[in-house]
C-alpha positions as CSV (number, residue, x, y, z in Angstrom):
1,M,-27.5,-55.6,22.5
2,D,-25.9,-56.7,26.1
3,K,-26.7,-54.1,28.6
4,K,-22.7,-54.5,30.1
5,L,-21.7,-53.8,26.5
6,V,-23.7,-51.1,25.9
7,S,-22.2,-49.4,29.1
8,V,-18.5,-50.0,27.9
9,F,-19.0,-48.2,24.6
10,A,-20.9,-44.8,26.5
11,V,-17.9,-45.2,28.9
12,L,-15.7,-45.6,25.9
13,I,-17.3,-42.7,23.9
14,V,-17.3,-39.9,26.9
15,T,-13.5,-40.9,27.6
16,I,-13.0,-39.8,23.8
17,C,-14.8,-36.8,23.9
18,N,-13.0,-35.7,27.2
19,M,-9.4,-36.7,25.3
20,T,-10.5,-34.1,22.7
21,V,-11.6,-30.8,24.5
22,I,-8.4,-31.4,26.3
23,S,-6.3,-31.9,23.4
24,S,-8.1,-28.9,21.7
25,A,-7.3,-27.2,24.8
26,D,-4.0,-27.5,25.6
27,A,-3.0,-27.4,21.7
28,K,-0.2,-24.9,21.2
29,P,-0.8,-22.2,19.4
30,F,1.0,-22.0,16.0
31,Y,2.8,-18.9,16.7
32,K,4.2,-19.5,20.4
33,G,7.7,-19.4,21.3
34,K,8.2,-18.2,17.6
35,R,9.4,-15.4,15.8
36,I,8.4,-13.7,12.8
37,V,9.8,-11.4,10.0
38,F,7.8,-8.5,8.3
39,L,9.6,-8.0,5.5
40,G,8.9,-4.5,3.9
41,N,10.4,-4.3,-0.1
42,Y,11.6,-0.7,0.7
43,P,14.2,1.0,1.9
44,A,14.4,1.6,5.8
45,G,13.0,5.5,6.6
46,G,10.5,5.5,3.6
47,A,6.6,5.5,4.7
48,N,6.4,1.6,4.2
49,S,9.1,1.0,6.6
50,T,7.4,3.7,8.7
51,E,3.9,2.1,8.8
52,G,5.0,-1.3,9.1
53,R,6.7,-1.1,12.0
54,I,4.0,0.8,13.8
55,F,2.2,-2.6,12.6
56,A,4.9,-4.7,13.6
57,A,5.5,-3.4,17.5
58,H,1.2,-4.1,18.4
59,V,0.3,-6.8,16.3
60,A,2.5,-9.8,17.7
61,K,0.2,-9.3,21.4
62,H,-3.2,-10.1,18.8
63,I,-1.5,-13.2,17.7
64,P,-1.8,-16.2,20.0
65,G,0.8,-17.6,21.4
66,K,1.6,-13.7,21.2
67,P,5.1,-14.2,18.7
68,K,8.3,-11.7,18.7
69,I,8.1,-9.7,15.8
70,I,10.8,-7.9,13.8
71,F,11.0,-5.4,10.9
72,R,13.6,-5.7,7.9
73,D,13.6,-3.8,5.1
74,M,14.6,-5.1,1.4
75,G,14.2,-2.7,-1.4
76,G,14.8,-2.8,-4.9
77,A,13.1,-2.6,-8.6
78,G,10.5,-0.6,-7.0
79,G,9.4,-3.5,-3.9
80,L,9.8,-6.2,-6.4
81,V,13.1,-7.4,-5.0
82,A,10.9,-8.5,-1.6
83,T,7.8,-9.4,-3.6
84,N,9.9,-11.7,-5.3
85,F,11.8,-13.6,-2.3
86,L,8.3,-13.9,0.0
87,A,7.0,-15.8,-3.3
88,E,10.7,-17.8,-4.4
89,A,12.8,-18.1,-1.6
90,A,11.6,-17.8,1.7
91,R,10.5,-20.6,3.7
92,P,6.5,-21.2,3.5
93,N,6.2,-22.1,7.2
94,G,4.4,-18.6,8.1
95,M,7.4,-17.0,9.7
96,T,8.0,-15.4,6.8
97,V,5.1,-11.9,6.4
98,G,5.5,-9.6,3.1
99,F,4.5,-6.1,4.3
100,F,4.1,-4.3,0.8
101,T,3.6,-1.2,-0.7
102,W,2.0,-3.4,-3.8
103,N,2.5,-2.8,-7.7
104,P,-0.9,-4.2,-9.3
105,V,0.6,-2.3,-12.7
106,A,3.4,-4.4,-13.0
107,Q,0.8,-7.8,-12.9
108,V,-1.6,-6.2,-15.2
109,L,2.1,-5.3,-17.6
110,K,3.5,-9.0,-17.3
111,D,6.5,-6.7,-16.1
112,P,9.2,-9.6,-15.6
113,G,10.7,-8.2,-13.1
114,L,7.8,-9.5,-11.0
115,R,7.9,-13.6,-11.4
116,V,4.6,-13.9,-9.1
117,N,1.0,-13.4,-9.4
118,Y,-0.2,-11.4,-6.4
119,P,-3.3,-13.5,-6.4
120,D,-0.9,-16.7,-5.2
121,L,-0.1,-15.0,-2.3
122,Q,-1.7,-15.8,0.5
123,F,-3.0,-12.6,1.9
124,V,-4.0,-11.4,5.1
125,A,-4.9,-8.1,5.3
126,A,-4.0,-4.6,3.4
127,A,-4.0,-0.7,4.7
128,A,-5.2,2.3,2.4
129,P,-3.1,5.4,3.8
130,P,-3.7,8.8,1.2
131,V,-1.2,9.7,-1.0
132,I,-0.1,13.4,-1.7
133,C,1.6,15.3,-4.4
134,Y,3.9,17.9,-3.3
135,I,6.7,20.4,-5.0
136,R,9.3,22.3,-4.2
137,K,8.7,26.1,-4.0
138,D,11.8,27.3,-6.2
139,A,10.5,24.6,-9.4
140,A,9.3,27.8,-11.1
141,P,10.0,31.7,-10.9
142,G,8.4,33.4,-8.3
143,G,7.8,30.0,-6.3
144,I,5.0,27.4,-6.1
145,N,2.6,28.9,-3.1
146,S,-0.5,27.4,-4.6
147,P,-2.2,25.4,-6.8
148,Q,-2.8,27.9,-9.3
149,D,1.0,28.8,-9.2
150,F,1.6,24.9,-9.8
151,F,-0.6,24.7,-12.9
152,K,0.3,28.3,-14.2
153,K,3.8,28.3,-13.5
154,A,5.3,25.0,-13.4
155,K,7.7,23.8,-16.8
156,G,10.5,22.0,-16.7
157,F,10.7,20.5,-13.6
158,K,11.4,16.8,-12.8
159,F,9.1,14.1,-11.0
160,G,10.7,10.9,-9.0
161,G,9.9,7.9,-9.9
162,L,10.6,3.9,-8.6
163,R,10.1,1.7,-12.3
164,T,8.5,2.6,-15.6
165,T,5.7,-0.1,-14.8
166,S,5.4,0.9,-11.0
167,T,1.8,2.4,-9.7
168,H,3.8,5.4,-8.4
169,D,5.4,6.4,-11.6
170,L,2.2,5.8,-13.3
171,K,-0.7,7.5,-11.1
172,G,2.1,10.8,-10.9
173,R,2.5,10.9,-14.7
174,L,-1.2,10.2,-15.8
175,S,-1.8,13.0,-13.4
176,L,0.6,15.2,-14.3
177,D,-0.3,14.9,-18.0
178,L,-4.1,15.9,-17.6
179,L,-3.3,18.7,-15.4
180,I,-0.7,20.5,-17.4
181,G,0.6,18.3,-20.1
182,P,3.1,15.7,-20.2
183,E,5.3,18.9,-22.2
184,N,5.5,20.5,-19.0
185,Y,7.5,17.8,-16.9
186,K,10.3,14.9,-17.4
187,T,10.2,12.0,-15.0
188,V,13.4,10.4,-13.6
189,T,12.7,6.9,-12.8
190,G,14.7,4.2,-11.1
191,Y,15.1,5.2,-7.3
192,R,15.4,2.1,-5.5
193,G,12.6,3.9,-2.8
194,F,11.2,7.0,-1.6
195,T,14.1,7.9,0.7
196,P,16.1,8.0,-2.2
197,I,13.8,10.4,-3.5
198,F,13.1,12.8,-0.3
199,A,17.2,13.0,-0.7
200,A,16.6,14.0,-3.9
201,I,14.2,16.4,-3.3
202,H,16.7,18.0,-0.8
203,Q,19.5,18.1,-3.4
204,N,17.4,19.2,-6.1
205,E,17.9,16.7,-8.5
206,V,14.0,16.2,-8.7
207,Q,11.1,18.4,-7.4
208,Y,8.1,16.7,-7.5
209,H,7.2,13.5,-5.7
210,T,3.7,11.6,-4.4
211,T,4.3,10.1,-1.2
212,S,1.2,8.4,1.7
213,I,0.5,9.8,4.6
214,P,2.8,7.9,7.0
215,G,6.0,9.3,4.5
216,Y,4.5,13.0,4.7
217,R,4.1,12.8,8.7
218,R,7.5,11.2,9.0
219,V,9.3,13.2,5.9
220,V,7.9,15.6,4.2
221,E,6.0,17.8,6.6
222,P,9.0,18.3,9.3
223,T,11.7,18.8,6.9
224,M,10.6,20.3,3.8
225,E,7.3,21.9,4.2
226,K,7.7,23.7,7.8
227,P,10.7,24.9,6.7
228,G,9.4,25.8,3.3
229,L,11.0,24.2,1.0
230,V,7.9,22.4,-0.7
231,K,4.2,23.0,-1.4
232,V,1.4,20.1,-0.8
233,L,-0.8,20.7,-3.4
234,Y,-3.0,17.7,-3.5
235,Q,-4.2,14.6,-2.6
236,Y,-5.3,11.6,-5.2
237,E,-8.9,11.4,-4.4
238,T,-10.9,8.3,-4.0
239,P,-14.0,7.1,-7.0
240,T,-17.0,5.8,-5.1
241,V,-19.1,3.3,-7.1
242,D,-22.1,6.1,-6.9
243,G,-19.7,8.5,-9.1
244,R,-18.2,10.9,-6.5
245,Y,-14.7,11.6,-5.7
246,L,-13.7,11.6,-2.1
247,R,-10.6,13.5,-0.2
248,S,-9.5,11.3,2.6
249,P,-10.8,12.6,6.0
250,N,-7.6,12.5,7.3
251,L,-6.5,15.2,5.5
252,P,-9.7,17.5,5.6
253,N,-8.2,20.5,3.9
254,L,-6.4,19.5,1.9
255,P,-7.8,19.9,-2.0
256,T,-8.2,16.7,-4.5
257,W,-6.2,16.9,-8.1
258,L,-10.2,16.4,-9.5
259,E,-10.7,20.1,-7.6
260,V,-7.5,21.4,-8.7
261,Y,-8.3,20.2,-12.3
262,K,-11.4,22.2,-11.9
263,M,-9.5,25.0,-10.5
264,K,-7.8,25.2,-13.9
265,N,-10.5,23.9,-16.0
266,G,-13.8,25.5,-14.4
267,K,-15.8,23.8,-11.5
268,D,-17.9,21.9,-14.1
269,A,-15.0,20.7,-16.1
270,M,-14.2,16.8,-16.1
271,P,-11.4,15.0,-17.5
272,S,-11.7,12.1,-20.1
273,G,-10.1,10.0,-22.5
274,M,-8.2,6.8,-21.5
275,R,-5.9,8.7,-19.2
276,W,-8.5,9.6,-16.6
277,K,-9.9,6.5,-17.1
278,T,-6.5,4.6,-16.4
279,L,-5.8,7.2,-13.5
280,K,-9.4,6.3,-11.7
281,F,-8.9,3.3,-12.1
282,L,-5.6,3.1,-10.1
283,N,-6.6,5.7,-7.6
284,T,-9.8,3.5,-6.8
285,L,-7.4,-0.3,-6.4
286,N,-5.3,2.0,-4.4
287,S,-7.6,4.0,-2.0
288,Q,-8.9,0.3,-0.9
289,L,-5.5,-1.5,-0.9
290,F,-2.1,0.1,-0.6
291,R,0.1,-1.3,2.0
292,M,-0.4,-5.3,1.5
293,V,0.5,-8.0,4.4
294,F,0.8,-11.7,2.3
295,L,2.0,-14.9,3.6
296,P,4.3,-17.0,1.0
297,P,2.0,-19.1,-1.2
298,K,2.2,-22.3,0.7
299,A,2.4,-20.7,4.0
300,P,0.2,-22.9,7.0
301,K,-3.5,-22.3,7.0
302,A,-2.8,-22.1,10.6
303,A,-0.9,-19.0,10.2
304,L,-3.3,-17.0,7.8
305,K,-5.7,-17.5,10.1
306,A,-3.6,-16.2,13.0
307,L,-2.5,-13.1,11.1
308,R,-5.9,-12.5,10.2
309,T,-7.5,-12.7,13.3
310,A,-4.5,-10.4,14.7
311,F,-5.0,-7.5,12.3
312,S,-8.3,-7.8,13.1
313,K,-8.0,-7.3,16.5
314,V,-5.4,-4.5,16.7
315,T,-7.7,-2.1,14.5
316,K,-9.3,-1.7,17.9
317,D,-6.5,-1.7,20.1
318,K,-6.3,2.0,22.0
319,A,-2.3,1.2,22.4
320,F,-1.9,0.6,18.5
321,L,-4.0,3.8,17.5
322,A,-2.8,5.6,19.8
323,A,0.8,5.4,18.4
324,Y,-0.7,5.6,15.3
325,K,-2.0,9.2,15.7
326,K,1.1,10.2,17.3
327,A,3.5,9.4,14.6
328,I,1.3,9.5,11.2
329,K,-1.8,12.0,12.8
330,A,-4.1,10.0,11.3
331,K,-6.5,7.0,11.7
332,P,-6.0,3.6,9.7
333,A,-7.6,2.0,7.1
334,V,-7.9,-1.7,6.9
335,I,-9.3,-4.6,5.4
336,V,-8.5,-8.2,6.5
337,G,-9.5,-11.1,4.9
338,K,-12.1,-12.3,2.4
339,K,-12.9,-8.7,1.4
340,G,-9.1,-7.7,1.1
341,E,-8.8,-11.3,-0.9
342,A,-11.8,-10.8,-3.2
343,I,-10.5,-7.2,-4.4
344,I,-7.3,-8.5,-5.6
345,N,-9.3,-11.2,-7.5
346,S,-11.9,-9.2,-9.6
347,T,-9.9,-6.8,-10.0
348,L,-7.0,-7.7,-11.7
349,R,-8.5,-10.6,-13.6
350,N,-10.8,-8.2,-15.1
351,V,-8.5,-5.2,-16.2
352,D,-10.1,-3.7,-19.5
353,P,-8.0,-5.1,-22.6
354,K,-7.8,-1.5,-24.1
355,M,-6.8,0.0,-20.4
356,V,-3.9,-2.7,-20.6
357,A,-3.0,-2.0,-24.6
358,F,-3.1,2.0,-23.3
359,L,-0.5,1.0,-20.6
360,K,1.4,-0.8,-22.4
361,K,2.3,1.8,-25.0
362,Y,2.5,4.8,-22.8
363,V,4.7,2.6,-20.4
364,K,6.9,2.3,-23.5
365,S,6.9,5.8,-25.0
366,G,7.9,7.0,-21.6
367,G,4.2,8.8,-21.5
368,K,4.7,11.0,-24.0
C-alpha cells in the first residue's frame, strides 16, 4: 500500500478516536437538568413516607447530573394504587421512581388489585428495616405491660390491617394465630395506610398493629410508647439459611416473636405446620426486601444504571447516614441491583404450591 495512503488512514483513525473520547467526555448525564418524582405508595406521615423522604433528600447528589428529587405520596388499596400507576400510567422516561412498601403476596395470590408482576418492574434497590409489633396497654384487664401479659390476658382485641391479601395483614394474623389463637382477636382491615391506623390506635378503634422501625421511631415511640399508651411486644425475626432466627441489630433489646413464643411454650418449643412455614417464608422475604425502589418496565437503561449507582453510593454518604440515624435511630440495610433482582425472581417464581393453596383458603376464610 502507498505510504501516503497509510499515513492518511492513520490520521483518520486517530481523529475518529479523539472525537469519540471528546464525545464521551462531553456527553450530558441522563438526569442533568431534570426533576425526578419519588412516588410513595402509602399516605404521608407513615413509615414508607418517612424513610423515602430521607433517601430522596440525599440520593440526588449521587446521581450523575444532580437532578432535583421531590417525594409524593399516593396511598390506596394497601399500596397497590401507586404500584399500578407506576406500571400503567407513569411515563417510562425515568422521571417517576417508585419507593414502595411492596406486597409480594398479592402477586402470589393473583390479587386482581395488582395489575403488574413485580419482576416486570425494573428493580433499583431495596431497604429492609425491622418490623415491631405493639398493643394498647388497656387492651386487657389490669393492663398489658409485658409479653407474658399479652399471651396470658389479651382477648377480643382488634388488629388494624390494610388489605386481606397484604403481607402486613397476613404476617400479623399468622403470628397472632400461632401465639394466642385465632379466636382471641379480630382483624379490621381496609385502612388506606399506616397513618390512619396510627390514628385508630389513638382512638381505640383498633388496639394491635405492626410497623417498621421508621414508623416506630417517628410515631409509635414518641406519641404512644413513651406516654404509656402502648406496649411494644416483639419484632419479627430474620430466618437464616443455617436455621438461626435473628433479631435486628437496630433493636438489640427487643425480643423476637419466636423468643416470645418460647416464653409461652417452653425454651425448646418450636411452632410447626403450614402457618409457621408461611410466616417464616414471609419473614425471610421481608427481612431482605421491604422498601422497594422501582422504575417502570420500559424506562431507559441509562436511568436504571444512574439510580443503581446512586443508591450504592448513598449508603456510604456520611450526611445520609447521620440523617437516617437521627430520624430512625438505626443503620439502613440496602440491597442494590442484580442481587435484589435475583431474590425477586427466585422467590416469586418458586413458591410452594401447597403454600399458595393454604394462603388462598386462609384469606378467603378470614384466617379462621
